[in-house]
Short mmCIF file of the C-alpha atoms (twelve columns), coordinates in Angstrom:
data_MODEL
# 
_entry.id   MODEL 
# 
loop_
_atom_site.group_PDB 
_atom_site.id 
_atom_site.type_symbol 
_atom_site.label_atom_id 
_atom_site.label_alt_id 
_atom_site.label_comp_id 
_atom_site.label_asym_id 
_atom_site.label_seq_id 
_atom_site.Cartn_x 
_atom_site.Cartn_y 
_atom_site.Cartn_z 
_atom_site.pdbx_PDB_model_num 
ATOM 1   C CA . MET A 1   -0.009  -0.051 0.085   1 
ATOM 2   C CA . SER A 2   1.393   3.333  -1.198  1 
ATOM 3   C CA . THR A 3   1.367   6.460  1.097   1 
ATOM 4   C CA . LEU A 4   0.598   9.831  -0.353  1 
ATOM 5   C CA . ALA A 5   3.799   11.589 -1.671  1 
ATOM 6   C CA . PRO A 6   3.759   15.186 -2.625  1 
ATOM 7   C CA . THR A 7   1.598   17.409 -0.543  1 
ATOM 8   C CA . ALA A 8   -0.943  19.743 -1.806  1 
ATOM 9   C CA . GLU A 9   1.745   22.654 -1.625  1 
ATOM 10  C CA . GLY A 10  3.865   20.511 -3.904  1 
ATOM 11  C CA . VAL A 11  1.151   20.609 -6.486  1 
ATOM 12  C CA . GLU A 12  0.677   24.341 -6.160  1 
ATOM 13  C CA . ALA A 13  4.468   25.069 -6.573  1 
ATOM 14  C CA . SER A 14  4.460   22.551 -9.374  1 
ATOM 15  C CA . VAL A 15  1.661   24.601 -11.114 1 
ATOM 16  C CA . ARG A 16  3.526   27.843 -10.454 1 
ATOM 17  C CA . GLU A 17  6.809   26.400 -11.419 1 
ATOM 18  C CA . HIS A 18  5.503   25.091 -14.906 1 
ATOM 19  C CA . ASP A 19  3.077   27.935 -15.374 1 
ATOM 20  C CA . ALA A 20  0.496   25.383 -16.467 1 
ATOM 21  C CA . THR A 21  -2.997  24.320 -16.287 1 
ATOM 22  C CA . LEU A 22  -4.403  21.127 -14.711 1 
ATOM 23  C CA . HIS A 23  -5.976  18.992 -17.226 1 
ATOM 24  C CA . PHE A 24  -8.756  16.484 -16.434 1 
ATOM 25  C CA . PRO A 25  -9.333  14.324 -19.406 1 
ATOM 26  C CA . GLU A 26  -12.744 13.116 -17.978 1 
ATOM 27  C CA . ALA A 27  -14.568 16.079 -16.306 1 
ATOM 28  C CA . LEU A 28  -15.128 15.642 -12.627 1 
ATOM 29  C CA . PRO A 29  -18.529 13.991 -11.927 1 
ATOM 30  C CA . GLY A 30  -21.480 16.452 -12.389 1 
ATOM 31  C CA . LEU A 31  -19.382 19.042 -13.989 1 
ATOM 32  C CA . ALA A 32  -19.539 18.355 -17.564 1 
ATOM 33  C CA . GLY A 33  -17.090 20.229 -19.767 1 
ATOM 34  C CA . ALA A 34  -15.072 21.263 -16.996 1 
ATOM 35  C CA . HIS A 35  -11.528 19.798 -17.997 1 
ATOM 36  C CA . SER A 36  -9.093  22.699 -17.393 1 
ATOM 37  C CA . TRP A 37  -8.341  23.960 -13.703 1 
ATOM 38  C CA . GLU A 38  -5.683  25.885 -12.098 1 
ATOM 39  C CA . LEU A 39  -4.835  25.453 -8.533  1 
ATOM 40  C CA . ILE A 40  -4.587  28.664 -6.135  1 
ATOM 41  C CA . GLU A 41  -3.338  29.042 -2.915  1 
ATOM 42  C CA . HIS A 42  -4.685  31.712 -0.607  1 
ATOM 43  C CA . GLU A 43  -2.399  32.494 2.125   1 
ATOM 44  C CA . GLU A 44  -5.031  33.264 4.901   1 
ATOM 45  C CA . ALA A 45  -6.730  29.979 3.791   1 
ATOM 46  C CA . ARG A 46  -3.999  27.367 4.168   1 
ATOM 47  C CA . PRO A 47  -4.032  24.676 4.252   1 
ATOM 48  C CA . PHE A 48  -6.841  24.801 1.969   1 
ATOM 49  C CA . LEU A 49  -6.827  25.397 -1.885  1 
ATOM 50  C CA . TRP A 50  -8.828  26.500 -4.645  1 
ATOM 51  C CA . LEU A 51  -9.306  24.190 -7.985  1 
ATOM 52  C CA . ARG A 52  -10.624 27.133 -9.945  1 
ATOM 53  C CA . CYS A 53  -12.072 25.855 -13.460 1 
ATOM 54  C CA . LEU A 54  -10.883 27.806 -16.577 1 
ATOM 55  C CA . ASP A 55  -13.759 26.192 -18.738 1 
ATOM 56  C CA . ARG A 56  -16.729 27.490 -16.651 1 
ATOM 57  C CA . GLN A 57  -16.229 30.889 -15.191 1 
ATOM 58  C CA . GLY A 58  -17.133 31.115 -11.418 1 
ATOM 59  C CA . LEU A 59  -16.810 27.548 -10.688 1 
ATOM 60  C CA . SER A 60  -14.300 26.836 -8.070  1 
ATOM 61  C CA . LEU A 61  -13.924 23.946 -5.741  1 
ATOM 62  C CA . LEU A 62  -12.352 24.109 -2.319  1 
ATOM 63  C CA . ALA A 63  -9.815  21.362 -1.691  1 
ATOM 64  C CA . VAL A 64  -7.374  20.064 0.890   1 
ATOM 65  C CA . ASP A 65  -4.930  17.357 1.312   1 
ATOM 66  C CA . PRO A 66  -6.716  14.659 3.048   1 
ATOM 67  C CA . ARG A 67  -3.835  14.411 5.788   1 
ATOM 68  C CA . TYR A 68  -5.112  17.483 7.166   1 
ATOM 69  C CA . VAL A 69  -8.370  15.688 8.079   1 
ATOM 70  C CA . THR A 70  -7.367  12.302 8.853   1 
ATOM 71  C CA . GLU A 71  -4.022  10.871 9.288   1 
ATOM 72  C CA . GLU A 72  -5.305  7.231  8.621   1 
ATOM 73  C CA . TYR A 73  -6.030  7.716  4.671   1 
ATOM 74  C CA . PRO A 74  -4.210  5.319  2.393   1 
ATOM 75  C CA . PRO A 75  -6.695  5.164  -0.650  1 
ATOM 76  C CA . ARG A 76  -6.467  1.864  -2.780  1 
ATOM 77  C CA . ILE A 77  -6.188  3.454  -6.303  1 
ATOM 78  C CA . SER A 78  -6.415  1.047  -9.022  1 
ATOM 79  C CA . PRO A 79  -3.564  0.735  -11.579 1 
ATOM 80  C CA . ALA A 80  -6.067  1.464  -14.388 1 
ATOM 81  C CA . ASP A 81  -7.106  4.622  -12.566 1 
ATOM 82  C CA . LEU A 82  -3.529  5.644  -12.382 1 
ATOM 83  C CA . ALA A 83  -2.838  4.928  -15.916 1 
ATOM 84  C CA . ARG A 84  -5.459  7.326  -16.701 1 
ATOM 85  C CA . ILE A 85  -3.290  10.249 -15.282 1 
ATOM 86  C CA . GLU A 86  -0.046  8.501  -16.556 1 
ATOM 87  C CA . LEU A 87  1.147   7.332  -13.335 1 
ATOM 88  C CA . SER A 88  2.304   3.763  -12.515 1 
ATOM 89  C CA . ASP A 89  2.041   4.101  -8.833  1 
ATOM 90  C CA . LEU A 90  0.513   6.161  -6.229  1 
ATOM 91  C CA . SER A 91  3.800   7.291  -4.453  1 
ATOM 92  C CA . ARG A 92  4.131   10.216 -6.949  1 
ATOM 93  C CA . ALA A 93  0.512   11.274 -7.132  1 
ATOM 94  C CA . VAL A 94  -0.753  14.189 -5.313  1 
ATOM 95  C CA . VAL A 95  -4.131  13.487 -3.719  1 
ATOM 96  C CA . LEU A 96  -6.592  16.054 -2.568  1 
ATOM 97  C CA . VAL A 97  -10.310 15.943 -1.390  1 
ATOM 98  C CA . ILE A 98  -13.126 18.111 -2.120  1 
ATOM 99  C CA . VAL A 99  -14.538 20.280 0.707   1 
ATOM 100 C CA . ASN A 100 -18.314 20.571 0.856   1 
ATOM 101 C CA . LEU A 101 -20.170 22.964 3.025   1 
ATOM 102 C CA . ASP A 102 -23.733 22.194 4.192   1 
ATOM 103 C CA . GLY A 103 -26.397 24.915 5.179   1 
ATOM 104 C CA . SER A 104 -25.412 24.994 8.737   1 
ATOM 105 C CA . GLY A 105 -21.699 26.011 7.834   1 
ATOM 106 C CA . ASP A 106 -20.464 22.538 8.717   1 
ATOM 107 C CA . GLY A 107 -17.654 21.356 6.560   1 
ATOM 108 C CA . TYR A 108 -16.943 17.793 4.920   1 
ATOM 109 C CA . VAL A 109 -14.738 16.034 2.922   1 
ATOM 110 C CA . ASN A 110 -15.373 13.475 0.458   1 
ATOM 111 C CA . LEU A 111 -13.022 10.616 1.152   1 
ATOM 112 C CA . ARG A 112 -14.587 8.119  -1.278  1 
ATOM 113 C CA . ALA A 113 -13.840 10.221 -4.382  1 
ATOM 114 C CA . PRO A 114 -10.319 11.857 -3.970  1 
ATOM 115 C CA . VAL A 115 -8.822  14.031 -6.573  1 
ATOM 116 C CA . VAL A 116 -5.446  12.583 -7.942  1 
ATOM 117 C CA . ILE A 117 -3.050  14.587 -9.861  1 
ATOM 118 C CA . ASN A 118 0.284   13.761 -11.713 1 
ATOM 119 C CA . PRO A 119 2.261   16.289 -10.612 1 
ATOM 120 C CA . ASP A 120 4.598   15.804 -13.868 1 
ATOM 121 C CA . SER A 121 2.063   15.740 -16.459 1 
ATOM 122 C CA . LEU A 122 -0.356  17.928 -14.505 1 
ATOM 123 C CA . LEU A 123 -3.202  15.312 -15.578 1 
ATOM 124 C CA . GLY A 124 -5.750  14.740 -13.122 1 
ATOM 125 C CA . ALA A 125 -8.892  12.572 -12.266 1 
ATOM 126 C CA . GLN A 126 -11.431 12.212 -9.653  1 
ATOM 127 C CA . VAL A 127 -11.515 8.529  -8.766  1 
ATOM 128 C CA . ILE A 128 -14.367 6.668  -7.271  1 
ATOM 129 C CA . LEU A 129 -13.046 4.237  -4.442  1 
ATOM 130 C CA . ASP A 130 -14.712 0.818  -4.067  1 
ATOM 131 C CA . ASP A 131 -13.793 0.693  -0.384  1 
ATOM 132 C CA . PRO A 132 -16.801 1.426  1.754   1 
ATOM 133 C CA . GLU A 133 -14.491 2.453  4.576   1 
ATOM 134 C CA . TRP A 134 -14.112 5.855  3.317   1 
ATOM 135 C CA . PRO A 135 -17.229 7.978  3.681   1 
ATOM 136 C CA . MET A 136 -18.421 10.593 1.188   1 
ATOM 137 C CA . ARG A 137 -19.228 13.090 4.161   1 
ATOM 138 C CA . HIS A 138 -16.286 12.945 6.721   1 
ATOM 139 C CA . PRO A 139 -16.208 15.872 9.005   1 
ATOM 140 C CA . LEU A 140 -13.754 18.440 8.333   1 
ATOM 141 C CA . ALA A 141 -13.100 18.929 12.187  1 
ATOM 142 C CA . GLY A 142 -14.759 17.088 15.042  1 
ATOM 143 C CA . GLY A 143 -18.255 15.740 14.668  1 
ATOM 144 C CA . ARG A 144 -19.212 12.201 13.286  1 
ATOM 145 C CA . GLU A 145 -18.978 10.294 10.204  1 
ATOM 146 C CA . ASP A 146 -22.259 10.479 8.342   1 
ATOM 147 C CA . ALA A 147 -23.434 8.637  5.477   1 
ATOM 148 C CA . ALA A 148 -24.074 10.993 2.294   1 
ATOM 149 C CA . GLY A 149 -27.614 10.933 1.083   1 
ATOM 150 C CA . GLY A 150 -28.548 11.792 -2.343  1 
ATOM 151 C CA . THR A 151 -26.183 10.900 -5.213  1 
ATOM 152 C CA . GLY A 152 -23.174 11.040 -3.040  1 
ATOM 153 C CA . ARG A 153 -21.375 13.334 -5.523  1 
ATOM 154 C CA . SER A 154 -19.361 16.308 -4.335  1 
ATOM 155 C CA . GLN A 155 -21.300 19.541 -4.387  1 
ATOM 156 C CA . THR A 156 -19.353 22.337 -5.692  1 
ATOM 157 C CA . CYS A 157 -17.923 24.765 -3.222  1 
ATOM 158 C CA . SER A 158 -18.321 28.046 -5.338  1 
ATOM 159 C CA . SER A 159 -17.321 31.466 -3.794  1 
ATOM 160 C CA . SER A 160 -19.157 34.408 -3.758  1 
ATOM 161 C CA . ALA A 161 -18.626 37.253 -6.283  1 
ATOM 162 C CA . GLU A 162 -17.076 39.387 -3.244  1 
ATOM 163 C CA . SER A 163 -14.898 36.317 -1.936  1 
ATOM 164 C CA . GLN A 164 -13.874 35.440 -5.616  1 
ATOM 165 C CA . ALA A 165 -12.640 39.164 -5.929  1 
ATOM 166 C CA . ASN A 166 -10.562 38.964 -2.568  1 
ATOM 167 C CA . LEU A 167 -9.165  35.610 -3.788  1 
ATOM 168 C CA . SER A 168 -8.142  37.059 -7.140  1 
ATOM 169 C CA . SER A 169 -6.460  39.947 -5.618  1 
ATOM 170 C CA . SER A 170 -4.369  38.022 -2.893  1 
ATOM 171 C CA . ALA A 171 -3.692  34.834 -4.335  1 
ATOM 172 C CA . LYS A 172 -0.375  33.413 -5.242  1 
ATOM 173 C CA . THR A 173 -0.839  32.327 -8.887  1 
ATOM 174 C CA . SER A 174 1.710   31.365 -11.586 1 
ATOM 175 C CA . GLU A 175 4.851   33.452 -11.506 1 
# 
C-alpha cells in the first residue's frame, strides 16, 4: 500500500513552476465540460486550496490534502485509474479531497472520491473508490462520520463574487 507522496503545496508549487494548467481528460462527475483547472493558494486559507475551473467561469472547488483531515487515509487506487493520469504507482501522485459545506456551515470532505493529480504531466482525475471504509461525508473537524444522502457526488463549493474578487487579488498564482 503506497503512502501519499507530495503534499498539496507541492502541486501548487508545481503549477507555479511550470506556469501550467491542470487537465482532467474526464470532467469531474457532475461537471460536464470542466476539463481545465488551476490550483490557487490563498495565504489566509492554508491548508486549503482552490481548484478554479478555466472552462466554466465562476466555478471553484475548495480542496485540501486529506492528511489534514485524517492521518489514516491510504486510498487504494487501481492501476487502471493511475494509468488514466499517466502514473504507474500512487507514490508520485498528489491526492486532494473536495470540501463541501452544508447549509449549517459544517464542512465535510469526500474521502470516497479523491482527486488524484500527476505532478509531472499535470493530468488529474477524480477517482471513485470501491472501499466502503471511506465516507462521502467525513467531518472536516470533529463531529461524526455520516453517510451521504442523495447521489453522493461532491457538491461544488463556489465562492461568492466578493470572496472570488478577494481571492483573485491576493492569491499566489503562477509566477
